[in-house]
mmJSON file of the N, C-alpha and C atoms, coordinates in Angstrom:
{"data_MODEL":{"atom_site":{
"group_PDB":["ATOM","ATOM","ATOM","ATOM","ATOM","ATOM","ATOM","ATOM","ATOM","ATOM","ATOM","ATOM","ATOM","ATOM","ATOM","ATOM","ATOM","ATOM","ATOM","ATOM","ATOM","ATOM","ATOM","ATOM","ATOM","ATOM","ATOM","ATOM","ATOM","ATOM","ATOM","ATOM","ATOM","ATOM","ATOM","ATOM","ATOM","ATOM","ATOM","ATOM","ATOM","ATOM","ATOM","ATOM","ATOM","ATOM","ATOM","ATOM","ATOM","ATOM","ATOM","ATOM","ATOM","ATOM","ATOM","ATOM","ATOM","ATOM","ATOM","ATOM","ATOM","ATOM","ATOM","ATOM","ATOM","ATOM","ATOM","ATOM","ATOM","ATOM","ATOM","ATOM","ATOM","ATOM","ATOM","ATOM","ATOM","ATOM","ATOM","ATOM","ATOM","ATOM","ATOM","ATOM","ATOM","ATOM","ATOM","ATOM","ATOM","ATOM","ATOM","ATOM","ATOM","ATOM","ATOM","ATOM","ATOM","ATOM","ATOM","ATOM","ATOM","ATOM","ATOM","ATOM","ATOM","ATOM","ATOM","ATOM","ATOM","ATOM","ATOM","ATOM","ATOM","ATOM","ATOM","ATOM","ATOM","ATOM","ATOM","ATOM","ATOM","ATOM","ATOM","ATOM","ATOM","ATOM","ATOM","ATOM","ATOM","ATOM","ATOM","ATOM","ATOM","ATOM","ATOM","ATOM","ATOM","ATOM","ATOM","ATOM","ATOM","ATOM","ATOM","ATOM","ATOM","ATOM","ATOM","ATOM","ATOM","ATOM","ATOM","ATOM","ATOM","ATOM","ATOM","ATOM","ATOM","ATOM","ATOM","ATOM","ATOM","ATOM","ATOM","ATOM","ATOM","ATOM","ATOM","ATOM","ATOM","ATOM","ATOM","ATOM","ATOM","ATOM","ATOM","ATOM","ATOM","ATOM","ATOM","ATOM","ATOM","ATOM","ATOM","ATOM","ATOM","ATOM","ATOM","ATOM","ATOM","ATOM","ATOM","ATOM","ATOM","ATOM","ATOM","ATOM","ATOM","ATOM","ATOM","ATOM","ATOM","ATOM","ATOM","ATOM","ATOM","ATOM","ATOM","ATOM","ATOM","ATOM","ATOM","ATOM","ATOM","ATOM","ATOM","ATOM"],
"id":[1,2,3,4,5,6,7,8,9,10,11,12,13,14,15,16,17,18,19,20,21,22,23,24,25,26,27,28,29,30,31,32,33,34,35,36,37,38,39,40,41,42,43,44,45,46,47,48,49,50,51,52,53,54,55,56,57,58,59,60,61,62,63,64,65,66,67,68,69,70,71,72,73,74,75,76,77,78,79,80,81,82,83,84,85,86,87,88,89,90,91,92,93,94,95,96,97,98,99,100,101,102,103,104,105,106,107,108,109,110,111,112,113,114,115,116,117,118,119,120,121,122,123,124,125,126,127,128,129,130,131,132,133,134,135,136,137,138,139,140,141,142,143,144,145,146,147,148,149,150,151,152,153,154,155,156,157,158,159,160,161,162,163,164,165,166,167,168,169,170,171,172,173,174,175,176,177,178,179,180,181,182,183,184,185,186,187,188,189,190,191,192,193,194,195,196,197,198,199,200,201,202,203,204,205,206,207,208,209,210,211,212,213,214,215,216],
"type_symbol":["N","C","C","N","C","C","N","C","C","N","C","C","N","C","C","N","C","C","N","C","C","N","C","C","N","C","C","N","C","C","N","C","C","N","C","C","N","C","C","N","C","C","N","C","C","N","C","C","N","C","C","N","C","C","N","C","C","N","C","C","N","C","C","N","C","C","N","C","C","N","C","C","N","C","C","N","C","C","N","C","C","N","C","C","N","C","C","N","C","C","N","C","C","N","C","C","N","C","C","N","C","C","N","C","C","N","C","C","N","C","C","N","C","C","N","C","C","N","C","C","N","C","C","N","C","C","N","C","C","N","C","C","N","C","C","N","C","C","N","C","C","N","C","C","N","C","C","N","C","C","N","C","C","N","C","C","N","C","C","N","C","C","N","C","C","N","C","C","N","C","C","N","C","C","N","C","C","N","C","C","N","C","C","N","C","C","N","C","C","N","C","C","N","C","C","N","C","C","N","C","C","N","C","C","N","C","C","N","C","C","N","C","C","N","C","C"],
"label_atom_id":["N","CA","C","N","CA","C","N","CA","C","N","CA","C","N","CA","C","N","CA","C","N","CA","C","N","CA","C","N","CA","C","N","CA","C","N","CA","C","N","CA","C","N","CA","C","N","CA","C","N","CA","C","N","CA","C","N","CA","C","N","CA","C","N","CA","C","N","CA","C","N","CA","C","N","CA","C","N","CA","C","N","CA","C","N","CA","C","N","CA","C","N","CA","C","N","CA","C","N","CA","C","N","CA","C","N","CA","C","N","CA","C","N","CA","C","N","CA","C","N","CA","C","N","CA","C","N","CA","C","N","CA","C","N","CA","C","N","CA","C","N","CA","C","N","CA","C","N","CA","C","N","CA","C","N","CA","C","N","CA","C","N","CA","C","N","CA","C","N","CA","C","N","CA","C","N","CA","C","N","CA","C","N","CA","C","N","CA","C","N","CA","C","N","CA","C","N","CA","C","N","CA","C","N","CA","C","N","CA","C","N","CA","C","N","CA","C","N","CA","C","N","CA","C","N","CA","C","N","CA","C","N","CA","C","N","CA","C","N","CA","C","N","CA","C","N","CA","C","N","CA","C"],
"label_alt_id":[null,null,null,null,null,null,null,null,null,null,null,null,null,null,null,null,null,null,null,null,null,null,null,null,null,null,null,null,null,null,null,null,null,null,null,null,null,null,null,null,null,null,null,null,null,null,null,null,null,null,null,null,null,null,null,null,null,null,null,null,null,null,null,null,null,null,null,null,null,null,null,null,null,null,null,null,null,null,null,null,null,null,null,null,null,null,null,null,null,null,null,null,null,null,null,null,null,null,null,null,null,null,null,null,null,null,null,null,null,null,null,null,null,null,null,null,null,null,null,null,null,null,null,null,null,null,null,null,null,null,null,null,null,null,null,null,null,null,null,null,null,null,null,null,null,null,null,null,null,null,null,null,null,null,null,null,null,null,null,null,null,null,null,null,null,null,null,null,null,null,null,null,null,null,null,null,null,null,null,null,null,null,null,null,null,null,null,null,null,null,null,null,null,null,null,null,null,null,null,null,null,null,null,null,null,null,null,null,null,null,null,null,null,null,null,null],
"label_comp_id":["MET","MET","MET","LYS","LYS","LYS","ILE","ILE","ILE","ALA","ALA","ALA","ILE","ILE","ILE","ARG","ARG","ARG","ARG","ARG","ARG","GLN","GLN","GLN","LEU","LEU","LEU","MET","MET","MET","SER","SER","SER","LEU","LEU","LEU","GLN","GLN","GLN","GLY","GLY","GLY","SER","SER","SER","ASN","ASN","ASN","ARG","ARG","ARG","ILE","ILE","ILE","ARG","ARG","ARG","MET","MET","MET","GLY","GLY","GLY","ASN","ASN","ASN","TYR","TYR","TYR","VAL","VAL","VAL","VAL","VAL","VAL","GLN","GLN","GLN","ARG","ARG","ARG","VAL","VAL","VAL","GLY","GLY","GLY","SER","SER","SER","SER","SER","SER","LEU","LEU","LEU","ASN","ASN","ASN","TYR","TYR","TYR","ARG","ARG","ARG","VAL","VAL","VAL","MET","MET","MET","ASN","ASN","ASN","ALA","ALA","ALA","ARG","ARG","ARG","GLY","GLY","GLY","GLU","GLU","GLU","LEU","LEU","LEU","ILE","ILE","ILE","ASN","ASN","ASN","ILE","ILE","ILE","PHE","PHE","PHE","PRO","PRO","PRO","ILE","ILE","ILE","ASN","ASN","ASN","ASP","ASP","ASP","ALA","ALA","ALA","VAL","VAL","VAL","ARG","ARG","ARG","LEU","LEU","LEU","LEU","LEU","LEU","MET","MET","MET","ASN","ASN","ASN","GLN","GLN","GLN","ARG","ARG","ARG","LEU","LEU","LEU","GLU","GLU","GLU","GLU","GLU","GLU","GLU","GLU","GLU","PRO","PRO","PRO","VAL","VAL","VAL","GLU","GLU","GLU","PRO","PRO","PRO","LEU","LEU","LEU","MET","MET","MET","PRO","PRO","PRO","ALA","ALA","ALA"],
"label_asym_id":["A","A","A","A","A","A","A","A","A","A","A","A","A","A","A","A","A","A","A","A","A","A","A","A","A","A","A","A","A","A","A","A","A","A","A","A","A","A","A","A","A","A","A","A","A","A","A","A","A","A","A","A","A","A","A","A","A","A","A","A","A","A","A","A","A","A","A","A","A","A","A","A","A","A","A","A","A","A","A","A","A","A","A","A","A","A","A","A","A","A","A","A","A","A","A","A","A","A","A","A","A","A","A","A","A","A","A","A","A","A","A","A","A","A","A","A","A","A","A","A","A","A","A","A","A","A","A","A","A","A","A","A","A","A","A","A","A","A","A","A","A","A","A","A","A","A","A","A","A","A","A","A","A","A","A","A","A","A","A","A","A","A","A","A","A","A","A","A","A","A","A","A","A","A","A","A","A","A","A","A","A","A","A","A","A","A","A","A","A","A","A","A","A","A","A","A","A","A","A","A","A","A","A","A","A","A","A","A","A","A","A","A","A","A","A","A"],
"label_entity_id":["1","1","1","1","1","1","1","1","1","1","1","1","1","1","1","1","1","1","1","1","1","1","1","1","1","1","1","1","1","1","1","1","1","1","1","1","1","1","1","1","1","1","1","1","1","1","1","1","1","1","1","1","1","1","1","1","1","1","1","1","1","1","1","1","1","1","1","1","1","1","1","1","1","1","1","1","1","1","1","1","1","1","1","1","1","1","1","1","1","1","1","1","1","1","1","1","1","1","1","1","1","1","1","1","1","1","1","1","1","1","1","1","1","1","1","1","1","1","1","1","1","1","1","1","1","1","1","1","1","1","1","1","1","1","1","1","1","1","1","1","1","1","1","1","1","1","1","1","1","1","1","1","1","1","1","1","1","1","1","1","1","1","1","1","1","1","1","1","1","1","1","1","1","1","1","1","1","1","1","1","1","1","1","1","1","1","1","1","1","1","1","1","1","1","1","1","1","1","1","1","1","1","1","1","1","1","1","1","1","1","1","1","1","1","1","1"],
"label_seq_id":[1,1,1,2,2,2,3,3,3,4,4,4,5,5,5,6,6,6,7,7,7,8,8,8,9,9,9,10,10,10,11,11,11,12,12,12,13,13,13,14,14,14,15,15,15,16,16,16,17,17,17,18,18,18,19,19,19,20,20,20,21,21,21,22,22,22,23,23,23,24,24,24,25,25,25,26,26,26,27,27,27,28,28,28,29,29,29,30,30,30,31,31,31,32,32,32,33,33,33,34,34,34,35,35,35,36,36,36,37,37,37,38,38,38,39,39,39,40,40,40,41,41,41,42,42,42,43,43,43,44,44,44,45,45,45,46,46,46,47,47,47,48,48,48,49,49,49,50,50,50,51,51,51,52,52,52,53,53,53,54,54,54,55,55,55,56,56,56,57,57,57,58,58,58,59,59,59,60,60,60,61,61,61,62,62,62,63,63,63,64,64,64,65,65,65,66,66,66,67,67,67,68,68,68,69,69,69,70,70,70,71,71,71,72,72,72],
"pdbx_PDB_ins_code":[null,null,null,null,null,null,null,null,null,null,null,null,null,null,null,null,null,null,null,null,null,null,null,null,null,null,null,null,null,null,null,null,null,null,null,null,null,null,null,null,null,null,null,null,null,null,null,null,null,null,null,null,null,null,null,null,null,null,null,null,null,null,null,null,null,null,null,null,null,null,null,null,null,null,null,null,null,null,null,null,null,null,null,null,null,null,null,null,null,null,null,null,null,null,null,null,null,null,null,null,null,null,null,null,null,null,null,null,null,null,null,null,null,null,null,null,null,null,null,null,null,null,null,null,null,null,null,null,null,null,null,null,null,null,null,null,null,null,null,null,null,null,null,null,null,null,null,null,null,null,null,null,null,null,null,null,null,null,null,null,null,null,null,null,null,null,null,null,null,null,null,null,null,null,null,null,null,null,null,null,null,null,null,null,null,null,null,null,null,null,null,null,null,null,null,null,null,null,null,null,null,null,null,null,null,null,null,null,null,null,null,null,null,null,null,null],
"Cartn_x":[306.674,305.432,304.249,304.481,303.42,302.912,303.825,303.44,302.681,303.11,302.425,300.99,300.785,299.429,298.578,299.126,298.386,297.981,298.892,298.576,297.494,297.584,296.592,295.209,295.129,293.849,293.311,294.174,293.714,293.269,293.716,293.316,291.922,291.362,290.022,288.985,288.051,286.987,285.666,284.599,283.259,283.09,282.479,282.225,283.295,284.44,285.525,286.067,286.441,287.026,288.369,289.204,290.492,290.754,291.299,291.666,293.133,293.4,294.77,294.974,295.605,295.815,294.501,294.206,292.985,291.805,291.997,290.958,290.5,289.261,288.727,288.465,288.941,288.865,288.093,287.238,286.445,286.434,286.591,286.568,285.139,284.957,283.636,283.458,282.665,282.391,283.659,283.688,284.862,285.789,285.472,286.299,287.52,288.381,289.541,289.268,288.033,287.652,287.452,287.731,287.688,286.943,286.056,285.396,286.376,286.633,287.505,286.637,286.651,285.821,286.716,286.197,286.945,286.764,287.362,287.327,285.913,284.992,283.603,282.756,283.347,282.627,281.889,282.132,281.487,282.276,281.564,282.206,282.903,284.163,284.902,284.724,285.022,284.857,285.173,284.886,285.255,286.402,287.517,288.722,289.152,289.738,290.426,291.658,292.192,293.259,294.465,294.9,296.091,295.874,294.695,294.391,294.259,293.672,293.535,294.914,295.808,297.166,297.87,297.746,298.389,297.866,296.545,295.941,296.467,296.515,296.973,298.464,299.252,300.681,300.938,300.081,300.303,299.875,299.17,298.784,300.018,299.903,301.053,301.651,302.925,303.615,303.346,302.705,302.381,301.066,300.891,299.632,299.513,298.281,297.987,298.288,298.464,298.692,297.48,297.739,296.664,295.931,294.609,293.833,292.549,292.24,290.993,289.798,288.707,287.479,286.425,285.52,284.437,283.462,282.862,281.874,280.707,280.168,279.052,277.762],
"Cartn_y":[10.465,11.199,10.332,9.49,8.622,7.691,7.127,6.206,6.946,8.159,8.95,9.268,9.614,9.909,8.653,7.527,6.261,5.875,6.006,5.673,6.59,7.872,8.834,8.465,8.096,7.712,6.436,5.445,4.173,4.294,5.333,5.512,6.121,6.629,7.221,6.147,6.443,5.501,6.236,5.512,6.086,7.301,8.342,9.54,10.606,10.227,11.191,11.669,12.927,13.528,14.121,14.304,14.936,15.918,17.071,18.064,17.854,17.685,17.526,18.529,19.637,20.68,21.291,21.228,21.816,20.86,19.647,18.63,18.191,17.722,17.07,15.628,14.672,13.259,12.497,11.559,10.729,9.307,8.333,6.926,6.504,5.661,5.157,3.78,3.696,2.418,1.728,0.402,-0.359,-0.654,-0.099,-0.332,0.577,0.41,1.291,2.337,2.806,3.899,5.149,6.29,7.548,8.61,9.344,10.51,11.662,12.292,13.462,14.663,15.655,16.847,18.08,19.148,20.405,21.052,22.201,22.865,23.24,23.398,23.745,22.513,21.332,20.1,19.517,20.043,19.518,18.306,17.222,15.975,16.153,15.784,15.767,14.398,13.351,11.987,11.02,9.744,8.68,7.918,7.806,7.207,5.997,4.97,3.912,4.521,3.849,4.428,4.879,4.089,4.468,5.763,5.925,7.151,8.347,8.128,9.217,9.674,8.731,9.078,9.869,9.429,10.116,11.545,11.714,13.043,13.955,13.445,14.255,14.582,13.68,13.941,14.979,15.024,15.914,17.351,17.595,18.98,19.786,21.055,21.931,21.648,21.815,21.523,22.561,23.65,24.673,24.345,23.086,22.651,23.067,23.115,23.432,22.198,22.358,21.185,20.254,18.98,17.995,18.196,18.315,18.524,17.713,16.958,16.197,17.138,16.761,17.543,16.774,17.458,16.821,16.176,15.023,14.396,15.343,15.231,16.108,15.703],
"Cartn_z":[53.18,53.297,52.857,51.851,51.35,52.449,53.217,54.288,55.382,55.693,56.726,56.314,55.055,54.566,54.622,54.172,54.183,55.609,56.555,57.952,58.504,58.162,58.629,58.088,56.809,56.212,56.844,57.043,57.583,59.036,59.743,61.137,61.274,60.182,60.247,60.533,61.437,61.78,61.849,61.545,61.65,60.766,61.307,60.509,60.731,61.305,61.511,60.179,60.155,58.96,59.337,58.334,58.572,57.437,57.789,56.773,56.432,55.137,54.663,53.542,53.87,52.874,52.449,51.162,50.613,50.646,51.151,51.086,52.475,52.535,53.724,53.311,54.104,53.736,54.803,54.348,55.25,54.701,55.586,55.173,54.879,53.864,53.488,54.103,55.172,55.829,56.284,56.134,56.558,55.382,54.216,53.032,53.053,52.085,51.947,50.875,50.824,49.934,50.775,50.182,50.922,50.136,50.84,50.261,50.343,49.217,49.205,48.867,49.763,49.602,49.578,48.967,48.998,50.363,50.576,51.885,52.316,51.355,51.689,51.975,51.883,52.171,50.985,49.782,48.574,48.078,47.813,47.388,46.046,45.999,44.738,44.104,44.875,44.384,45.521,45.28,46.214,45.561,46.289,45.738,46.553,45.888,46.63,47.309,48.305,49.125,48.306,47.326,46.556,45.787,45.197,44.454,45.391,46.567,47.54,48.016,48.295,48.724,47.628,46.378,45.259,45.119,45.237,45.142,46.247,47.463,48.591,48.494,47.934,47.771,46.692,45.674,44.542,44.796,45.892,46.148,46.53,46.466,46.736,48.112,48.24,49.492,50.568,50.225,51.216,51.902,52.267,52.856,54.313,54.752,56.143,56.989,58.288,59.135,59.143,59.359,59.437,60.752,60.692,61.907,61.861,62.921,62.954,63.036,62.386,62.423,63.189,63.802,64.548,63.565,63.909,63.026,62.763,61.559,61.17,61.833],
"occupancy":[1.0,1.0,1.0,1.0,1.0,1.0,1.0,1.0,1.0,1.0,1.0,1.0,1.0,1.0,1.0,1.0,1.0,1.0,1.0,1.0,1.0,1.0,1.0,1.0,1.0,1.0,1.0,1.0,1.0,1.0,1.0,1.0,1.0,1.0,1.0,1.0,1.0,1.0,1.0,1.0,1.0,1.0,1.0,1.0,1.0,1.0,1.0,1.0,1.0,1.0,1.0,1.0,1.0,1.0,1.0,1.0,1.0,1.0,1.0,1.0,1.0,1.0,1.0,1.0,1.0,1.0,1.0,1.0,1.0,1.0,1.0,1.0,1.0,1.0,1.0,1.0,1.0,1.0,1.0,1.0,1.0,1.0,1.0,1.0,1.0,1.0,1.0,1.0,1.0,1.0,1.0,1.0,1.0,1.0,1.0,1.0,1.0,1.0,1.0,1.0,1.0,1.0,1.0,1.0,1.0,1.0,1.0,1.0,1.0,1.0,1.0,1.0,1.0,1.0,1.0,1.0,1.0,1.0,1.0,1.0,1.0,1.0,1.0,1.0,1.0,1.0,1.0,1.0,1.0,1.0,1.0,1.0,1.0,1.0,1.0,1.0,1.0,1.0,1.0,1.0,1.0,1.0,1.0,1.0,1.0,1.0,1.0,1.0,1.0,1.0,1.0,1.0,1.0,1.0,1.0,1.0,1.0,1.0,1.0,1.0,1.0,1.0,1.0,1.0,1.0,1.0,1.0,1.0,1.0,1.0,1.0,1.0,1.0,1.0,1.0,1.0,1.0,1.0,1.0,1.0,1.0,1.0,1.0,1.0,1.0,1.0,1.0,1.0,1.0,1.0,1.0,1.0,1.0,1.0,1.0,1.0,1.0,1.0,1.0,1.0,1.0,1.0,1.0,1.0,1.0,1.0,1.0,1.0,1.0,1.0,1.0,1.0,1.0,1.0,1.0,1.0],
"B_iso_or_equiv":[0.0,0.0,0.0,0.0,0.0,0.0,0.0,0.0,0.0,0.0,0.0,0.0,0.0,0.0,0.0,0.0,0.0,0.0,0.0,0.0,0.0,0.0,0.0,0.0,0.0,0.0,0.0,0.0,0.0,0.0,0.0,0.0,0.0,0.0,0.0,0.0,0.0,0.0,0.0,0.0,0.0,0.0,0.0,0.0,0.0,0.0,0.0,0.0,0.0,0.0,0.0,0.0,0.0,0.0,0.0,0.0,0.0,0.0,0.0,0.0,0.0,0.0,0.0,0.0,0.0,0.0,0.0,0.0,0.0,0.0,0.0,0.0,0.0,0.0,0.0,0.0,0.0,0.0,0.0,0.0,0.0,0.0,0.0,0.0,0.0,0.0,0.0,0.0,0.0,0.0,0.0,0.0,0.0,0.0,0.0,0.0,0.0,0.0,0.0,0.0,0.0,0.0,0.0,0.0,0.0,0.0,0.0,0.0,0.0,0.0,0.0,0.0,0.0,0.0,0.0,0.0,0.0,0.0,0.0,0.0,0.0,0.0,0.0,0.0,0.0,0.0,0.0,0.0,0.0,0.0,0.0,0.0,0.0,0.0,0.0,0.0,0.0,0.0,0.0,0.0,0.0,0.0,0.0,0.0,0.0,0.0,0.0,0.0,0.0,0.0,0.0,0.0,0.0,0.0,0.0,0.0,0.0,0.0,0.0,0.0,0.0,0.0,0.0,0.0,0.0,0.0,0.0,0.0,0.0,0.0,0.0,0.0,0.0,0.0,0.0,0.0,0.0,0.0,0.0,0.0,0.0,0.0,0.0,0.0,0.0,0.0,0.0,0.0,0.0,0.0,0.0,0.0,0.0,0.0,0.0,0.0,0.0,0.0,0.0,0.0,0.0,0.0,0.0,0.0,0.0,0.0,0.0,0.0,0.0,0.0,0.0,0.0,0.0,0.0,0.0,0.0],
"pdbx_formal_charge":[null,null,null,null,null,null,null,null,null,null,null,null,null,null,null,null,null,null,null,null,null,null,null,null,null,null,null,null,null,null,null,null,null,null,null,null,null,null,null,null,null,null,null,null,null,null,null,null,null,null,null,null,null,null,null,null,null,null,null,null,null,null,null,null,null,null,null,null,null,null,null,null,null,null,null,null,null,null,null,null,null,null,null,null,null,null,null,null,null,null,null,null,null,null,null,null,null,null,null,null,null,null,null,null,null,null,null,null,null,null,null,null,null,null,null,null,null,null,null,null,null,null,null,null,null,null,null,null,null,null,null,null,null,null,null,null,null,null,null,null,null,null,null,null,null,null,null,null,null,null,null,null,null,null,null,null,null,null,null,null,null,null,null,null,null,null,null,null,null,null,null,null,null,null,null,null,null,null,null,null,null,null,null,null,null,null,null,null,null,null,null,null,null,null,null,null,null,null,null,null,null,null,null,null,null,null,null,null,null,null,null,null,null,null,null,null],
"auth_seq_id":[1,1,1,2,2,2,3,3,3,4,4,4,5,5,5,6,6,6,7,7,7,8,8,8,9,9,9,10,10,10,11,11,11,12,12,12,13,13,13,14,14,14,15,15,15,16,16,16,17,17,17,18,18,18,19,19,19,20,20,20,21,21,21,22,22,22,23,23,23,24,24,24,25,25,25,26,26,26,27,27,27,28,28,28,29,29,29,30,30,30,31,31,31,32,32,32,33,33,33,34,34,34,35,35,35,36,36,36,37,37,37,38,38,38,39,39,39,40,40,40,41,41,41,42,42,42,43,43,43,44,44,44,45,45,45,46,46,46,47,47,47,48,48,48,49,49,49,50,50,50,51,51,51,52,52,52,53,53,53,54,54,54,55,55,55,56,56,56,57,57,57,58,58,58,59,59,59,60,60,60,61,61,61,62,62,62,63,63,63,64,64,64,65,65,65,66,66,66,67,67,67,68,68,68,69,69,69,70,70,70,71,71,71,72,72,72],
"auth_comp_id":["MET","MET","MET","LYS","LYS","LYS","ILE","ILE","ILE","ALA","ALA","ALA","ILE","ILE","ILE","ARG","ARG","ARG","ARG","ARG","ARG","GLN","GLN","GLN","LEU","LEU","LEU","MET","MET","MET","SER","SER","SER","LEU","LEU","LEU","GLN","GLN","GLN","GLY","GLY","GLY","SER","SER","SER","ASN","ASN","ASN","ARG","ARG","ARG","ILE","ILE","ILE","ARG","ARG","ARG","MET","MET","MET","GLY","GLY","GLY","ASN","ASN","ASN","TYR","TYR","TYR","VAL","VAL","VAL","VAL","VAL","VAL","GLN","GLN","GLN","ARG","ARG","ARG","VAL","VAL","VAL","GLY","GLY","GLY","SER","SER","SER","SER","SER","SER","LEU","LEU","LEU","ASN","ASN","ASN","TYR","TYR","TYR","ARG","ARG","ARG","VAL","VAL","VAL","MET","MET","MET","ASN","ASN","ASN","ALA","ALA","ALA","ARG","ARG","ARG","GLY","GLY","GLY","GLU","GLU","GLU","LEU","LEU","LEU","ILE","ILE","ILE","ASN","ASN","ASN","ILE","ILE","ILE","PHE","PHE","PHE","PRO","PRO","PRO","ILE","ILE","ILE","ASN","ASN","ASN","ASP","ASP","ASP","ALA","ALA","ALA","VAL","VAL","VAL","ARG","ARG","ARG","LEU","LEU","LEU","LEU","LEU","LEU","MET","MET","MET","ASN","ASN","ASN","GLN","GLN","GLN","ARG","ARG","ARG","LEU","LEU","LEU","GLU","GLU","GLU","GLU","GLU","GLU","GLU","GLU","GLU","PRO","PRO","PRO","VAL","VAL","VAL","GLU","GLU","GLU","PRO","PRO","PRO","LEU","LEU","LEU","MET","MET","MET","PRO","PRO","PRO","ALA","ALA","ALA"],
"auth_asym_id":["A","A","A","A","A","A","A","A","A","A","A","A","A","A","A","A","A","A","A","A","A","A","A","A","A","A","A","A","A","A","A","A","A","A","A","A","A","A","A","A","A","A","A","A","A","A","A","A","A","A","A","A","A","A","A","A","A","A","A","A","A","A","A","A","A","A","A","A","A","A","A","A","A","A","A","A","A","A","A","A","A","A","A","A","A","A","A","A","A","A","A","A","A","A","A","A","A","A","A","A","A","A","A","A","A","A","A","A","A","A","A","A","A","A","A","A","A","A","A","A","A","A","A","A","A","A","A","A","A","A","A","A","A","A","A","A","A","A","A","A","A","A","A","A","A","A","A","A","A","A","A","A","A","A","A","A","A","A","A","A","A","A","A","A","A","A","A","A","A","A","A","A","A","A","A","A","A","A","A","A","A","A","A","A","A","A","A","A","A","A","A","A","A","A","A","A","A","A","A","A","A","A","A","A","A","A","A","A","A","A","A","A","A","A","A","A"],
"auth_atom_id":["N","CA","C","N","CA","C","N","CA","C","N","CA","C","N","CA","C","N","CA","C","N","CA","C","N","CA","C","N","CA","C","N","CA","C","N","CA","C","N","CA","C","N","CA","C","N","CA","C","N","CA","C","N","CA","C","N","CA","C","N","CA","C","N","CA","C","N","CA","C","N","CA","C","N","CA","C","N","CA","C","N","CA","C","N","CA","C","N","CA","C","N","CA","C","N","CA","C","N","CA","C","N","CA","C","N","CA","C","N","CA","C","N","CA","C","N","CA","C","N","CA","C","N","CA","C","N","CA","C","N","CA","C","N","CA","C","N","CA","C","N","CA","C","N","CA","C","N","CA","C","N","CA","C","N","CA","C","N","CA","C","N","CA","C","N","CA","C","N","CA","C","N","CA","C","N","CA","C","N","CA","C","N","CA","C","N","CA","C","N","CA","C","N","CA","C","N","CA","C","N","CA","C","N","CA","C","N","CA","C","N","CA","C","N","CA","C","N","CA","C","N","CA","C","N","CA","C","N","CA","C","N","CA","C","N","CA","C","N","CA","C","N","CA","C","N","CA","C","N","CA","C"],
"pdbx_PDB_model_num":[1,1,1,1,1,1,1,1,1,1,1,1,1,1,1,1,1,1,1,1,1,1,1,1,1,1,1,1,1,1,1,1,1,1,1,1,1,1,1,1,1,1,1,1,1,1,1,1,1,1,1,1,1,1,1,1,1,1,1,1,1,1,1,1,1,1,1,1,1,1,1,1,1,1,1,1,1,1,1,1,1,1,1,1,1,1,1,1,1,1,1,1,1,1,1,1,1,1,1,1,1,1,1,1,1,1,1,1,1,1,1,1,1,1,1,1,1,1,1,1,1,1,1,1,1,1,1,1,1,1,1,1,1,1,1,1,1,1,1,1,1,1,1,1,1,1,1,1,1,1,1,1,1,1,1,1,1,1,1,1,1,1,1,1,1,1,1,1,1,1,1,1,1,1,1,1,1,1,1,1,1,1,1,1,1,1,1,1,1,1,1,1,1,1,1,1,1,1,1,1,1,1,1,1,1,1,1,1,1,1,1,1,1,1,1,1]
}}}
């Protein structure tokens, strides 16, 4: 599951966002940093990829399906 989350994050480009469980994630520029927001779009923090993967893995297993979101 860790590899699947990492691949999903690395595939994000531009202003694309993805919903993963309770979080919305967006890549920051061309770096491997990610904006992690709650379901309402409020910024929680900007995390390096390893921390973002860990956060997403630690959420409850009853997560919603991964779905791409339209750019804002």
